N, CA and C atoms of all chains as a GROMACS GRO file, in nm:
protein
  600
    1UNK      N    1   0.092  -0.114  -0.019
    1UNK     CA    2   0.003  -0.033  -0.009
    1UNK      C    3   0.102   0.156   0.011
    2UNK      N    4   0.052   0.222  -0.050
    2UNK     CA    5   0.169   0.373  -0.083
    2UNK      C    6   0.018   0.444  -0.104
    3UNK      N    7   0.077   0.555   0.026
    3UNK     CA    8   0.029   0.649   0.029
    3UNK      C    9   0.030   0.797  -0.017
    4UNK      N   10  -0.007   0.882  -0.093
    4UNK     CA   11   0.031   1.024  -0.095
    4UNK      C   12  -0.065   1.163  -0.062
    5UNK      N   13   0.025   1.224   0.001
    5UNK     CA   14  -0.056   1.305   0.107
    5UNK      C   15   0.003   1.487   0.064
    6UNK      N   16  -0.052   1.531  -0.028
    6UNK     CA   17  -0.021   1.662  -0.044
    6UNK      C   18  -0.085   1.789   0.064
    7UNK      N   19   0.057   1.860   0.162
    7UNK     CA   20  -0.028   1.904   0.258
    7UNK      C   21  -0.014   2.111   0.221
    8UNK      N   22  -0.165   2.117   0.263
    8UNK     CA   23  -0.200   2.279   0.250
    8UNK      C   24  -0.185   2.373   0.363
    9UNK      N   25  -0.148   2.462   0.376
    9UNK     CA   26  -0.152   2.524   0.478
    9UNK      C   27  -0.253   2.660   0.393
   10UNK      N   28  -0.422   2.676   0.483
   10UNK     CA   29  -0.499   2.704   0.440
   10UNK      C   30  -0.533   2.883   0.547
   11UNK      N   31  -0.530   2.975   0.464
   11UNK     CA   32  -0.561   3.141   0.547
   11UNK      C   33  -0.690   3.138   0.658
   12UNK      N   34  -0.635   3.208   0.769
   12UNK     CA   35  -0.735   3.170   0.850
   12UNK      C   36  -0.900   3.229   0.766
   13UNK      N   37  -0.986   3.150   0.814
   13UNK     CA   38  -1.106   3.239   0.741
   13UNK      C   39  -1.200   3.155   0.640
   14UNK      N   40  -1.031   3.078   0.564
   14UNK     CA   41  -1.084   3.047   0.381
   14UNK      C   42  -1.059   2.866   0.426
   15UNK      N   43  -1.133   2.832   0.527
   15UNK     CA   44  -1.113   2.704   0.528
   15UNK      C   45  -1.242   2.646   0.424
   16UNK      N   46  -1.342   2.706   0.520
   16UNK     CA   47  -1.483   2.633   0.380
   16UNK      C   48  -1.475   2.649   0.237
   17UNK      N   49  -1.414   2.779   0.149
   17UNK     CA   50  -1.391   2.781   0.030
   17UNK      C   51  -1.277   2.711   0.005
   18UNK      N   52  -1.170   2.655   0.039
   18UNK     CA   53  -1.095   2.564   0.013
   18UNK      C   54  -1.179   2.410   0.035
   19UNK      N   55  -1.210   2.373   0.093
   19UNK     CA   56  -1.378   2.268   0.078
   19UNK      C   57  -1.452   2.241   0.020
   20UNK      N   58  -1.456   2.349  -0.044
   20UNK     CA   59  -1.579   2.414  -0.170
   20UNK      C   60  -1.534   2.362  -0.272
   21UNK      N   61  -1.344   2.394  -0.305
   21UNK     CA   62  -1.333   2.385  -0.444
   21UNK      C   63  -1.307   2.250  -0.471
   22UNK      N   64  -1.221   2.152  -0.348
   22UNK     CA   65  -1.273   2.032  -0.360
   22UNK      C   66  -1.396   1.985  -0.406
   23UNK      N   67  -1.484   2.037  -0.341
   23UNK     CA   68  -1.586   1.987  -0.328
   23UNK      C   69  -1.657   1.957  -0.458
   24UNK      N   70  -1.621   2.060  -0.560
   24UNK     CA   71  -1.623   2.062  -0.683
   24UNK      C   72  -1.583   2.043  -0.779
   25UNK      N   73  -1.430   2.006  -0.780
   25UNK     CA   74  -1.312   1.938  -0.827
   25UNK      C   75  -1.371   1.811  -0.912
   26UNK      N   76  -1.312   1.741  -0.982
   26UNK     CA   77  -1.353   1.654  -1.058
   26UNK      C   78  -1.192   1.620  -1.066
   27UNK      N   79  -1.215   1.466  -0.952
   27UNK     CA   80  -1.051   1.386  -0.899
   27UNK      C   81  -0.991   1.313  -1.071
   28UNK      N   82  -1.116   1.317  -1.149
   28UNK     CA   83  -1.088   1.207  -1.206
   28UNK      C   84  -0.971   1.068  -1.187
   29UNK      N   85  -1.030   1.076  -1.066
   29UNK     CA   86  -0.968   0.941  -1.024
   29UNK      C   87  -1.009   0.801  -1.056
   30UNK      N   88  -1.138   0.788  -1.061
   30UNK     CA   89  -1.238   0.694  -1.055
   30UNK      C   90  -1.188   0.576  -1.175
   31UNK      N   91  -1.167   0.468  -1.154
   31UNK     CA   92  -1.159   0.407  -1.239
   31UNK      C   93  -0.941   0.398  -1.289
   32UNK      N   94  -0.907   0.462  -1.252
   32UNK     CA   95  -0.729   0.462  -1.236
   32UNK      C   96  -0.678   0.321  -1.219
   33UNK      N   97  -0.641   0.243  -1.280
   33UNK     CA   98  -0.563   0.182  -1.292
   33UNK      C   99  -0.445   0.113  -1.080
   34UNK      N  100  -0.516   0.090  -1.006
   34UNK     CA  101  -0.403   0.116  -0.846
   34UNK      C  102  -0.455   0.171  -0.759
   35UNK      N  103  -0.575   0.307  -0.813
   35UNK     CA  104  -0.606   0.377  -0.701
   35UNK      C  105  -0.739   0.312  -0.621
   36UNK      N  106  -0.716   0.348  -0.520
   36UNK     CA  107  -0.808   0.272  -0.405
   36UNK      C  108  -0.877   0.348  -0.305
   37UNK      N  109  -0.852   0.480  -0.279
   37UNK     CA  110  -0.932   0.561  -0.220
   37UNK      C  111  -0.911   0.743  -0.180
   38UNK      N  112  -0.941   0.819  -0.196
   38UNK     CA  113  -0.973   0.947  -0.146
   38UNK      C  114  -1.038   1.026  -0.071
   39UNK      N  115  -0.961   1.061   0.010
   39UNK     CA  116  -1.004   1.195   0.118
   39UNK      C  117  -0.927   1.279   0.085
   40UNK      N  118  -0.979   1.448   0.139
   40UNK     CA  119  -0.932   1.566   0.200
   40UNK      C  120  -0.971   1.572   0.358
   41UNK      N  121  -0.830   1.576   0.366
   41UNK     CA  122  -0.833   1.548   0.558
   41UNK      C  123  -0.820   1.736   0.599
   42UNK      N  124  -0.879   1.772   0.729
   42UNK     CA  125  -0.847   1.877   0.776
   42UNK      C  126  -0.762   1.895   0.922
   43UNK      N  127  -0.639   1.917   0.897
   43UNK     CA  128  -0.608   1.892   1.076
   43UNK      C  129  -0.598   2.030   1.141
   44UNK      N  130  -0.479   2.041   1.201
   44UNK     CA  131  -0.480   2.136   1.296
   44UNK      C  132  -0.480   2.299   1.254
   45UNK      N  133  -0.560   2.376   1.360
   45UNK     CA  134  -0.548   2.472   1.318
   45UNK      C  135  -0.457   2.611   1.413
   46UNK      N  136  -0.359   2.680   1.400
   46UNK     CA  137  -0.281   2.740   1.465
   46UNK      C  138  -0.334   2.897   1.413
   47UNK      N  139  -0.279   2.980   1.488
   47UNK     CA  140  -0.305   3.155   1.476
   47UNK      C  141  -0.235   3.217   1.287
   48UNK      N  142  -0.194   3.114   1.225
   48UNK     CA  143  -0.090   3.121   1.097
   48UNK      C  144  -0.193   3.075   1.034
   49UNK      N  145  -0.225   3.031   0.998
   49UNK     CA  146  -0.309   2.843   0.907
   49UNK      C  147  -0.372   2.730   1.015
   50UNK      N  148  -0.469   2.683   0.867
   50UNK     CA  149  -0.538   2.558   0.897
   50UNK      C  150  -0.467   2.448   0.825
   51UNK      N  151  -0.456   2.334   0.864
   51UNK     CA  152  -0.327   2.237   0.783
   51UNK      C  153  -0.461   2.177   0.710
   52UNK      N  154  -0.440   2.129   0.634
   52UNK     CA  155  -0.547   1.994   0.562
   52UNK      C  156  -0.454   1.966   0.467
   53UNK      N  157  -0.471   1.817   0.401
   53UNK     CA  158  -0.413   1.711   0.312
   53UNK      C  159  -0.478   1.618   0.230
   54UNK      N  160  -0.442   1.633   0.098
   54UNK     CA  161  -0.499   1.529   0.023
   54UNK      C  162  -0.455   1.411   0.069
   55UNK      N  163  -0.533   1.281   0.054
   55UNK     CA  164  -0.499   1.188   0.152
   55UNK      C  165  -0.515   1.060   0.011
   56UNK      N  166  -0.448   1.006  -0.074
   56UNK     CA  167  -0.474   0.922  -0.148
   56UNK      C  168  -0.396   0.796  -0.108
   57UNK      N  169  -0.503   0.642  -0.124
   57UNK     CA  170  -0.419   0.529  -0.102
   57UNK      C  171  -0.442   0.491  -0.238
   58UNK      N  172  -0.303   0.442  -0.245
   58UNK     CA  173  -0.302   0.323  -0.379
   58UNK      C  174  -0.218   0.180  -0.373
   59UNK      N  175  -0.223   0.129  -0.424
   59UNK     CA  176  -0.172  -0.034  -0.401
   59UNK      C  177  -0.038  -0.028  -0.435
   60UNK      N  178   0.022   0.029  -0.525
   60UNK     CA  179   0.165   0.027  -0.508
   60UNK      C  180   0.224   0.207  -0.540
   61UNK      N  181   0.364   0.213  -0.516
   61UNK     CA  182   0.396   0.333  -0.578
   61UNK      C  183   0.388   0.316  -0.710
   62UNK      N  184   0.404   0.226  -0.762
   62UNK     CA  185   0.391   0.257  -0.933
   62UNK      C  186   0.287   0.302  -0.999
   63UNK      N  187   0.180   0.218  -0.906
   63UNK     CA  188   0.035   0.283  -0.978
   63UNK      C  189   0.036   0.396  -0.907
   64UNK      N  190   0.076   0.462  -0.844
   64UNK     CA  191   0.087   0.613  -0.839
   64UNK      C  192   0.144   0.676  -0.918
   65UNK      N  193   0.229   0.664  -0.938
   65UNK     CA  194   0.352   0.730  -1.019
   65UNK      C  195   0.288   0.720  -1.192
   66UNK      N  196   0.270   0.585  -1.207
   66UNK     CA  197   0.196   0.616  -1.352
   66UNK      C  198   0.072   0.751  -1.354
   67UNK      N  199  -0.013   0.724  -1.261
   67UNK     CA  200  -0.107   0.814  -1.235
   67UNK      C  201  -0.058   0.970  -1.262
   68UNK      N  202   0.078   1.002  -1.234
   68UNK     CA  203   0.108   1.128  -1.243
   68UNK      C  204   0.149   1.140  -1.378
   69UNK      N  205   0.152   1.035  -1.466
   69UNK     CA  206   0.237   1.069  -1.598
   69UNK      C  207   0.104   1.061  -1.738
   70UNK      N  208  -0.030   1.039  -1.615
   70UNK     CA  209  -0.144   1.040  -1.709
   70UNK      C  210  -0.222   1.158  -1.772
   71UNK      N  211  -0.292   1.158  -1.856
   71UNK     CA  212  -0.395   1.215  -1.892
   71UNK      C  213  -0.489   1.288  -1.791
   72UNK      N  214  -0.533   1.172  -1.690
   72UNK     CA  215  -0.624   1.176  -1.600
   72UNK      C  216  -0.559   1.282  -1.508
   73UNK      N  217  -0.478   1.282  -1.489
   73UNK     CA  218  -0.345   1.334  -1.402
   73UNK      C  219  -0.352   1.490  -1.405
   74UNK      N  220  -0.344   1.502  -1.579
   74UNK     CA  221  -0.317   1.639  -1.583
   74UNK      C  222  -0.486   1.670  -1.660
   75UNK      N  223  -0.524   1.636  -1.616
   75UNK     CA  224  -0.694   1.659  -1.617
   75UNK      C  225  -0.737   1.768  -1.497
   76UNK      N  226  -0.682   1.646  -1.380
   76UNK     CA  227  -0.770   1.682  -1.204
   76UNK      C  228  -0.671   1.826  -1.184
   77UNK      N  229  -0.547   1.848  -1.240
   77UNK     CA  230  -0.444   1.902  -1.210
   77UNK      C  231  -0.515   2.054  -1.317
   78UNK      N  232  -0.520   2.084  -1.380
   78UNK     CA  233  -0.543   2.173  -1.482
   78UNK      C  234  -0.632   2.362  -1.434
   79UNK      N  235  -0.685   2.279  -1.324
   79UNK     CA  236  -0.764   2.398  -1.269
   79UNK      C  237  -0.690   2.439  -1.142
   80UNK      N  238  -0.560   2.402  -1.101
   80UNK     CA  239  -0.520   2.394  -0.937
   80UNK      C  240  -0.429   2.535  -0.944
   81UNK      N  241  -0.468   2.584  -0.788
   81UNK     CA  242  -0.394   2.731  -0.814
   81UNK      C  243  -0.486   2.858  -0.871
   82UNK      N  244  -0.597   2.847  -0.884
   82UNK     CA  245  -0.654   2.986  -0.946
   82UNK      C  246  -0.714   3.042  -0.839
   83UNK      N  247  -0.705   3.030  -0.747
   83UNK     CA  248  -0.799   3.084  -0.622
   83UNK      C  249  -0.661   3.076  -0.481
   84UNK      N  250  -0.566   3.213  -0.557
   84UNK     CA  251  -0.436   3.176  -0.443
   84UNK      C  252  -0.462   3.259  -0.319
   85UNK      N  253  -0.542   3.338  -0.296
   85UNK     CA  254  -0.566   3.411  -0.183
   85UNK      C  255  -0.552   3.297  -0.069
   86UNK      N  256  -0.639   3.160  -0.132
   86UNK     CA  257  -0.704   3.080  -0.049
   86UNK      C  258  -0.551   2.993   0.075
   87UNK      N  259  -0.440   3.018  -0.035
   87UNK     CA  260  -0.311   2.915  -0.018
   87UNK      C  261  -0.196   2.995   0.049
   88UNK      N  262  -0.181   2.966   0.175
   88UNK     CA  263  -0.040   3.040   0.204
   88UNK      C  264   0.085   2.940   0.195
   89UNK      N  265   0.128   2.967   0.026
   89UNK     CA  266   0.274   2.904   0.027
   89UNK      C  267   0.182   2.805  -0.046
   90UNK      N  268   0.290   2.730  -0.142
   90UNK     CA  269   0.299   2.583  -0.225
   90UNK      C  270   0.282   2.442  -0.115
   91UNK      N  271   0.180   2.396  -0.186
   91UNK     CA  272   0.146   2.261  -0.106
   91UNK      C  273   0.282   2.182  -0.062
   92UNK      N  274   0.290   2.111   0.009
   92UNK     CA  275   0.400   1.972   0.025
   92UNK      C  276   0.350   1.869   0.020
   93UNK      N  277   0.421   1.853  -0.102
   93UNK     CA  278   0.392   1.651  -0.128
   93UNK      C  279   0.448   1.530  -0.043
   94UNK      N  280   0.406   1.449   0.061
   94UNK     CA  281   0.485   1.347   0.078
   94UNK      C  282   0.408   1.230   0.088
   95UNK      N  283   0.508   1.129   0.014
   95UNK     CA  284   0.459   0.997  -0.042
   95UNK      C  285   0.501   0.896   0.110
   96UNK      N  286   0.425   0.838   0.094
   96UNK     CA  287   0.441   0.737   0.211
   96UNK      C  288   0.443   0.580   0.148
   97UNK      N  289   0.536   0.487   0.211
   97UNK     CA  290   0.516   0.352   0.195
   97UNK      C  291   0.474   0.260   0.288
   98UNK      N  292   0.369   0.188   0.336
   98UNK     CA  293   0.357   0.146   0.405
   98UNK      C  294   0.427   0.019   0.413
   99UNK      N  295   0.513  -0.026   0.553
   99UNK     CA  296   0.599  -0.127   0.562
   99UNK      C  297   0.545  -0.183   0.680
  100UNK      N  298   0.475  -0.188   0.725
  100UNK     CA  299   0.362  -0.250   0.823
  100UNK      C  300   0.236  -0.202   0.789
  101UNK      N  301  -1.474   0.980   0.908
  101UNK     CA  302  -1.333   0.913   0.948
  101UNK      C  303  -1.203   1.026   0.988
  102UNK      N  304  -1.164   0.919   1.048
  102UNK     CA  305  -1.034   1.005   1.131
  102UNK      C  306  -0.943   0.984   1.155
  103UNK      N  307  -0.787   1.085   1.139
  103UNK     CA  308  -0.704   0.920   1.076
  103UNK      C  309  -0.642   1.011   1.187
  104UNK      N  310  -0.545   0.966   1.320
  104UNK     CA  311  -0.423   0.984   1.354
  104UNK      C  312  -0.272   0.967   1.345
  105UNK      N  313  -0.183   1.057   1.311
  105UNK     CA  314  -0.050   1.026   1.236
  105UNK      C  315   0.027   1.072   1.323
  106UNK      N  316   0.144   1.028   1.368
  106UNK     CA  317   0.245   1.000   1.490
  106UNK      C  318   0.360   1.014   1.377
  107UNK      N  319   0.398   1.125   1.345
  107UNK     CA  320   0.557   1.095   1.286
  107UNK      C  321   0.673   1.130   1.336
  108UNK      N  322   0.785   1.000   1.311
  108UNK     CA  323   0.936   1.016   1.397
  108UNK      C  324   0.992   1.020   1.291
  109UNK      N  325   1.122   1.080   1.359
  109UNK     CA  326   1.214   1.114   1.256
  109UNK      C  327   1.310   1.029   1.313
  110UNK      N  328   1.407   0.920   1.236
  110UNK     CA  329   1.447   0.812   1.284
  110UNK      C  330   1.591   0.844   1.234
  111UNK      N  331   1.685   0.820   1.300
  111UNK     CA  332   1.818   0.825   1.250
  111UNK      C  333   1.850   0.780   1.125
  112UNK      N  334   1.991   0.805   1.033
  112UNK     CA  335   2.011   0.774   0.955
  112UNK      C  336   2.061   0.588   0.969
  113UNK      N  337   2.043   0.479   0.945
  113UNK     CA  338   2.113   0.350   0.888
  113UNK      C  339   2.031   0.258   1.053
  114UNK      N  340   1.923   0.342   1.088
  114UNK     CA  341   1.841   0.254   1.199
  114UNK      C  342   1.695   0.236   1.147
  115UNK      N  343   1.620   0.272   1.039
  115UNK     CA  344   1.546   0.244   0.975
  115UNK      C  345   1.494   0.047   0.983
  116UNK      N  346   1.577   0.009   1.008
  116UNK     CA  347   1.548  -0.175   0.949
  116UNK      C  348   1.513  -0.164   1.155
  117UNK      N  349   1.567  -0.156   1.270
  117UNK     CA  350   1.582  -0.155   1.387
  117UNK      C  351   1.409  -0.096   1.419
  118UNK      N  352   1.396   0.046   1.400
  118UNK     CA  353   1.270   0.069   1.384
  118UNK      C  354   1.145   0.017   1.376
  119UNK      N  355   1.173  -0.048   1.249
  119UNK     CA  356   1.076  -0.154   1.167
  119UNK      C  357   1.011  -0.226   1.270
  120UNK      N  358   1.135  -0.336   1.281
  120UNK     CA  359   1.147  -0.412   1.350
  120UNK      C  360   1.069  -0.401   1.546
  121UNK      N  361   1.105  -0.324   1.548
  121UNK     CA  362   1.028  -0.251   1.728
  121UNK      C  363   0.893  -0.275   1.693
  122UNK      N  364   0.800  -0.211   1.596
  122UNK     CA  365   0.718  -0.211   1.539
  122UNK      C  366   0.653  -0.324   1.504
  123UNK      N  367   0.755  -0.412   1.474
  123UNK     CA  368   0.664  -0.526   1.385
  123UNK      C  369   0.652  -0.637   1.532
  124UNK      N  370   0.734  -0.612   1.641
  124UNK     CA  371   0.685  -0.719   1.755
  124UNK      C  372   0.626  -0.678   1.850
  125UNK      N  373   0.592  -0.514   1.822
  125UNK     CA  374   0.514  -0.463   1.915
  125UNK      C  375   0.336  -0.500   1.955
  126UNK      N  376   0.319  -0.494   2.034
  126UNK     CA  377   0.140  -0.581   2.056
  126UNK      C  378   0.070  -0.396   2.029
  127UNK      N  379  -0.004  -0.352   1.958
  127UNK     CA  380  -0.091  -0.269   1.951
  127UNK      C  381  -0.142  -0.265   2.037
  128UNK      N  382  -0.223  -0.385   2.043
  128UNK     CA  383  -0.366  -0.382   2.132
  128UNK      C  384  -0.459  -0.299   2.093
  129UNK      N  385  -0.462  -0.291   1.924
  129UNK     CA  386  -0.589  -0.209   1.867
  129UNK      C  387  -0.712  -0.306   1.824
  130UNK      N  388  -0.667  -0.431   1.826
  130UNK     CA  389  -0.790  -0.544   1.786
  130UNK      C  390  -0.899  -0.520   1.856
  131UNK      N  391  -1.003  -0.494   1.833
  131UNK     CA  392  -1.147  -0.501   1.890
  131UNK      C  393  -1.142  -0.389   1.968
  132UNK      N  394  -1.089  -0.280   1.926
  132UNK     CA  395  -1.106  -0.171   2.042
  132UNK      C  396  -1.219  -0.102   1.972
  133UNK      N  397  -1.323  -0.005   2.011
  133UNK     CA  398  -1.485   0.025   1.951
  133UNK      C  399  -1.412   0.158   1.880
  134UNK      N  400  -1.459   0.146   1.722
  134UNK     CA  401  -1.458   0.255   1.604
  134UNK      C  402  -1.303   0.194   1.542
  135UNK      N  403  -1.236   0.160   1.570
  135UNK     CA  404  -1.074   0.120   1.491
  135UNK      C  405  -1.130   0.069   1.362
  136UNK      N  406  -1.077   0.106   1.282
  136UNK     CA  407  -1.052   0.093   1.175
  136UNK      C  408  -0.963   0.012   1.076
  137UNK      N  409  -0.858   0.063   1.130
  137UNK     CA  410  -0.698  -0.007   1.064
  137UNK      C  411  -0.591   0.051   1.093
  138UNK      N  412  -0.491   0.004   1.112
  138UNK     CA  413  -0.330   0.056   1.146
  138UNK      C  414  -0.257  -0.025   1.011
  139UNK      N  415  -0.144   0.111   0.998
  139UNK     CA  416   0.006   0.086   0.915
  139UNK      C  417   0.096   0.183   0.960
  140UNK      N  418   0.179   0.131   0.970
  140UNK     CA  419   0.341   0.192   0.964
  140UNK      C  420   0.390   0.219   0.834
  141UNK      N  421   0.386   0.355   0.811
  141UNK     CA  422   0.470   0.444   0.684
  141UNK      C  423   0.578   0.500   0.663
  142UNK      N  424   0.673   0.450   0.581
  142UNK     CA  425   0.795   0.472   0.569
  142UNK      C  426   0.776   0.629   0.432
  143UNK      N  427   0.838   0.690   0.532
  143UNK     CA  428   0.822   0.842   0.429
  143UNK      C  429   1.001   0.852   0.375
  144UNK      N  430   1.000   0.997   0.299
  144UNK     CA  431   1.150   1.066   0.263
  144UNK      C  432   1.254   1.016   0.382
  145UNK      N  433   1.395   1.016   0.319
  145UNK     CA  434   1.492   1.004   0.362
  145UNK      C  435   1.557   1.126   0.291
  146UNK      N  436   1.643   1.232   0.426
  146UNK     CA  437   1.685   1.324   0.334
  146UNK      C  438   1.845   1.291   0.422
  147UNK      N  439   1.943   1.358   0.455
  147UNK     CA  440   2.090   1.356   0.477
  147UNK      C  441   2.016   1.327   0.692
  148UNK      N  442   1.954   1.376   0.743
  148UNK     CA  443   1.948   1.376   0.832
  148UNK      C  444   1.828   1.293   0.915
  149UNK      N  445   1.793   1.237   0.825
  149UNK     CA  446   1.712   1.143   0.878
  149UNK      C  447   1.578   1.078   0.791
  150UNK      N  448   1.529   0.981   0.812
  150UNK     CA  449   1.405   0.931   0.770
  150UNK      C  450   1.259   0.908   0.838
  151UNK      N  451   1.189   1.028   0.794
  151UNK     CA  452   1.047   1.013   0.787
  151UNK      C  453   0.949   0.873   0.814
  152UNK      N  454   0.938   0.884   0.934
  152UNK     CA  455   0.817   0.769   0.939
  152UNK      C  456   0.674   0.818   0.997
  153UNK      N  457   0.586   0.718   0.969
  153UNK     CA  458   0.450   0.741   1.077
  153UNK      C  459   0.361   0.660   1.059
  154UNK      N  460   0.319   0.603   1.217
  154UNK     CA  461   0.248   0.567   1.215
  154UNK      C  462   0.078   0.648   1.187
  155UNK      N  463  -0.034   0.508   1.142
  155UNK     CA  464  -0.116   0.600   1.038
  155UNK      C  465  -0.247   0.469   1.090
  156UNK      N  466  -0.314   0.553   1.156
  156UNK     CA  467  -0.475   0.447   1.244
  156UNK      C  468  -0.609   0.546   1.196
  157UNK      N  469  -0.674   0.493   1.111
  157UNK     CA  470  -0.790   0.506   1.107
  157UNK      C  471  -0.900   0.442   1.188
  158UNK      N  472  -0.998   0.544   1.221
  158UNK     CA  473  -1.057   0.538   1.341
  158UNK      C  474  -1.238   0.576   1.266
  159UNK      N  475  -1.342   0.534   1.327
  159UNK     CA  476  -1.490   0.596   1.207
  159UNK      C  477  -1.476   0.746   1.301
  160UNK      N  478  -1.414   0.772   1.367
  160UNK     CA  479  -1.453   0.897   1.449
  160UNK      C  480  -1.338   0.963   1.535
  161UNK      N  481  -1.338   1.093   1.622
  161UNK     CA  482  -1.257   1.139   1.644
  161UNK      C  483  -1.304   1.097   1.759
  162UNK      N  484  -1.422   1.107   1.810
  162UNK     CA  485  -1.438   1.041   1.939
  162UNK      C  486  -1.403   0.889   1.967
  163UNK      N  487  -1.348   0.795   1.861
  163UNK     CA  488  -1.352   0.645   1.906
  163UNK      C  489  -1.197   0.672   1.920
  164UNK      N  490  -1.138   0.743   1.882
  164UNK     CA  491  -0.990   0.759   1.850
  164UNK      C  492  -0.973   0.816   2.033
  165UNK      N  493  -1.050   0.941   2.128
  165UNK     CA  494  -0.973   1.014   2.168
  165UNK      C  495  -1.027   0.892   2.327
  166UNK      N  496  -1.154   0.787   2.290
  166UNK     CA  497  -1.176   0.705   2.404
  166UNK      C  498  -1.080   0.587   2.436
  167UNK      N  499  -1.010   0.620   2.295
  167UNK     CA  500  -0.927   0.473   2.274
  167UNK      C  501  -0.766   0.487   2.367
  168UNK      N  502  -0.750   0.698   2.358
  168UNK     CA  503  -0.605   0.697   2.472
  168UNK      C  504  -0.650   0.702   2.605
  169UNK      N  505  -0.772   0.711   2.638
  169UNK     CA  506  -0.816   0.698   2.748
  169UNK      C  507  -0.836   0.561   2.805
  170UNK      N  508  -0.783   0.450   2.723
  170UNK     CA  509  -0.855   0.324   2.766
  170UNK      C  510  -0.734   0.262   2.787
  171UNK      N  511  -0.747   0.119   2.867
  171UNK     CA  512  -0.620   0.049   2.967
  171UNK      C  513  -0.554   0.006   2.839
  172UNK      N  514  -0.623  -0.008   2.715
  172UNK     CA  515  -0.518  -0.104   2.583
  172UNK      C  516  -0.454  -0.013   2.553
  173UNK      N  517  -0.462   0.154   2.521
  173UNK     CA  518  -0.383   0.241   2.479
  173UNK      C  519  -0.275   0.227   2.636
  174UNK      N  520  -0.284   0.225   2.735
  174UNK     CA  521  -0.164   0.259   2.840
  174UNK      C  522  -0.087   0.100   2.835
  175UNK      N  523  -0.173   0.020   2.793
  175UNK     CA  524  -0.053  -0.142   2.760
  175UNK      C  525   0.011  -0.074   2.640
  176UNK      N  526  -0.072  -0.039   2.504
  176UNK     CA  527   0.050  -0.018   2.395
  176UNK      C  528   0.124   0.061   2.399
  177UNK      N  529   0.114   0.193   2.500
  177UNK     CA  530   0.249   0.258   2.476
  177UNK      C  531   0.292   0.223   2.635
  178UNK      N  532   0.299   0.132   2.712
  178UNK     CA  533   0.426   0.132   2.816
  178UNK      C  534   0.573   0.065   2.798
  179UNK      N  535   0.610   0.022   2.682
  179UNK     CA  536   0.717  -0.040   2.648
  179UNK      C  537   0.784   0.104   2.510
  180UNK      N  538   0.700   0.215   2.465
  180UNK     CA  539   0.768   0.285   2.410
  180UNK      C  540   0.837   0.375   2.501
  181UNK      N  541   0.928   0.435   2.406
  181UNK     CA  542   1.090   0.500   2.372
  181UNK      C  543   1.168   0.425   2.486
  182UNK      N  544   1.188   0.341   2.440
  182UNK     CA  545   1.333   0.235   2.571
  182UNK      C  546   1.390   0.243   2.464
  183UNK      N  547   1.405   0.249   2.339
  183UNK     CA  548   1.554   0.256   2.230
  183UNK      C  549   1.580   0.355   2.191
  184UNK      N  550   1.599   0.489   2.254
  184UNK     CA  551   1.634   0.621   2.217
  184UNK      C  552   1.729   0.651   2.106
  185UNK      N  553   1.836   0.600   2.118
  185UNK     CA  554   1.915   0.632   1.990
  185UNK      C  555   1.836   0.616   1.865
  186UNK      N  556   1.744   0.493   1.862
  186UNK     CA  557   1.692   0.546   1.726
  186UNK      C  558   1.566   0.668   1.677
  187UNK      N  559   1.542   0.771   1.773
  187UNK     CA  560   1.456   0.856   1.753
  187UNK      C  561   1.550   0.992   1.750
  188UNK      N  562   1.575   1.058   1.692
  188UNK     CA  563   1.607   1.195   1.669
  188UNK      C  564   1.510   1.300   1.699
  189UNK      N  565   1.455   1.334   1.827
  189UNK     CA  566   1.347   1.428   1.946
  189UNK      C  567   1.214   1.328   1.930
  190UNK      N  568   1.145   1.368   1.990
  190UNK     CA  569   1.040   1.301   2.011
  190UNK      C  570   0.919   1.321   1.878
  191UNK      N  571   0.852   1.206   1.889
  191UNK     CA  572   0.684   1.208   1.779
  191UNK      C  573   0.620   1.321   1.750
  192UNK      N  574   0.595   1.381   1.643
  192UNK     CA  575   0.476   1.504   1.650
  192UNK      C  576   0.327   1.428   1.590
  193UNK      N  577   0.273   1.419   1.654
  193UNK     CA  578   0.101   1.344   1.657
  193UNK      C  579   0.018   1.467   1.586
  194UNK      N  580  -0.020   1.422   1.487
  194UNK     CA  581  -0.116   1.495   1.391
  194UNK      C  582  -0.226   1.433   1.370
  195UNK      N  583  -0.350   1.516   1.409
  195UNK     CA  584  -0.488   1.440   1.408
  195UNK      C  585  -0.580   1.516   1.309
  196UNK      N  586  -0.664   1.420   1.191
  196UNK     CA  587  -0.770   1.457   1.053
  196UNK      C  588  -0.872   1.432   1.061
  197UNK      N  589  -0.940   1.526   1.025
  197UNK     CA  590  -1.099   1.517   1.018
  197UNK      C  591  -1.114   1.499   0.873
  198UNK      N  592  -1.167   1.358   0.820
  198UNK     CA  593  -1.197   1.346   0.687
  198UNK      C  594  -1.323   1.446   0.673
  199UNK      N  595  -1.289   1.571   0.564
  199UNK     CA  596  -1.407   1.663   0.563
  199UNK      C  597  -1.488   1.630   0.400
  200UNK      N  598  -1.374   1.538   0.327
  200UNK     CA  599  -1.434   1.470   0.211
  200UNK      C  600  -1.395   1.312   0.164
   0.00000   0.00000   0.00000
């Protein structure tokens, strides 16, 4: 199992807007080989920002990497970053391999 | 759905030892109300350390919090931190609520 998490620092007060962006978005993940599940996660809120993370689970690192090279990936990311006042800086991608 | 991740910074060369600690550990999670799944995840390696994260999925924040107050939690953590040369600093707990 392989997990890809993209961490987003969202400006205070913009949390609802950020979640709406994701609700309206077509992830194009359905039917992608090796794709298992997707969630948007809300983490801690500090004075500075609220942490969110996209959380996708894959059968393997290879399945994830093949998706990043696919047309489905290009379509899903064509609209990214169009509402810049919501984000405090670029997202931070973290990749994890399940060892247990 | 609720996800608890505890992030560990592990000393270079100690990755195998760290994974073995977790393989031998009795998590006491089986049968805990609201518990869904557990994985140990291996993340990126830098010059400084390798990132690992325990990753447990729960039906709700309430189920996770009740577990942290239980005897099962106390038993699972009784042995924690006994091999300190493996860890670079204390772990960092991050809690996430699935909003999508």
